[in-house]
N, C-alpha and C positions, 0 to 999 in steps of 0.2 A: 494251270498245267493242262492246256487244251490238247497237247500232243498225245496224252494218254487215250483220248477218244479217237484219234486219227490213225494211230499205229497199232497193228496187231503185234503187241509187245512180245508175246511168247515166241511167235515165229521169227520176229526180227532178232531177238536176242539169241535164239538157237542158230539162225543163219550167221549172225555176226560172230558168235563163238566158234563155229565151225571154220569160217574163213580165217579167223585169227589163229586158230590151231594150226592151220596149214602154214601161215606166216611164221609161227613159232617153230615149226619143224625146220625152217631154214636158218634159224639162229645158230651161232657158233659158240656163244658163251652166255653166262648169266647176265652180263651187262646188256647184251642185245635183247635178251628176254624181257628185262625191265623196260628198256626203251620201247619195244613193241607193245607191251602192255600199257604203258603210259600213253602212247599215241593212240592205242585202241580206245582207252577211256576218254581221251580228249575228243576222238572222233564221235563216239556215242553222244557225249554231251553236246558237241557241235551240231549233230544232226537233230537232237531233241530241240535245241534252240532254233534251228532252221524251221522245223515244223511249227514251233510256237509262234515264230514271227509271221509265217505265212497264214496261220490260223487267225492271228491278230488282225491281219490285213483284210481277210476275206469273210470271216464268220459273221460278224455283226452286219456287214453290208448285205450279204446274201440273205440273212434272215428277215430283213425288213427293208425292202427297196423303196417304200413310199416315203421314208424320212431321210433326211440328210445325215450321213454318218461321218463323223470325224475320227480318223485314226489317231491313236495316241502316238504322235511322231517321236516324242522323247523316249518312250518305252521301246519302240521299234529301233531307233537309232542306238540306244544303249545295248539292246540285245545283239545288234550287228557288230558293234564295237567289241562286245564280250566274245562273240564268235571268232572274230579276227584275232583277238589276244590269245584265246585258247589254241587256235590253229598255229599261230606263229610261235607260241611258247612251246607247244609239243614238237613242232618241226625243228626248232632250234635245239631242244634237248635231244631229239633223235639224231641230228647231225653231229652234235657234240659227242654223243655216246657211240654212234655207229659209223660215222663217217659216210663213205660212199654207199655203204650197205643200207642206208636209210631208205633206199628204193623199195625194200621189202615191205615196211609198214605203209609206205605211200601207195603201193599197189593194193594193199589191203584196204586202204582208205577209199580208193576208186571202186573196189568191189563192194564195199559197204554202202556206197551211194546206190548201187543197183539193188542191194539187199533191202535198203530202205524203200526204194521205189516199188519193189515187189510186195512189200508188206504194208503199204498204205491202204486204209479202208476206203471203200467207195463212198461218195456223198450219199446222204440219206434223203 
């Protein structure tokens, strides 16, 4: 779980909860609330997996440039497949439950990408 060292988790979760609260304010019924929350949780998991994959690709290489480092390609590929399954599953559920109003959690997803970018820690 390398992502815990790379993300300022408290600020990230605070920012993501605030933006999701705004998205929830646009919901019309309890079904939409559930859909927005499921997509929110899928987004959080997806972004944690993204940071994990990137850290897997660069951490070991950056720490020791003198030796040849081989990336665990199977692990990286499986994480990317898992990321895609999570996103497509959440999007499918959102479309099923919200129809055209699925745009609300999708916009929240885009905002959460920026929230993640703002809360990444600098390299040490």
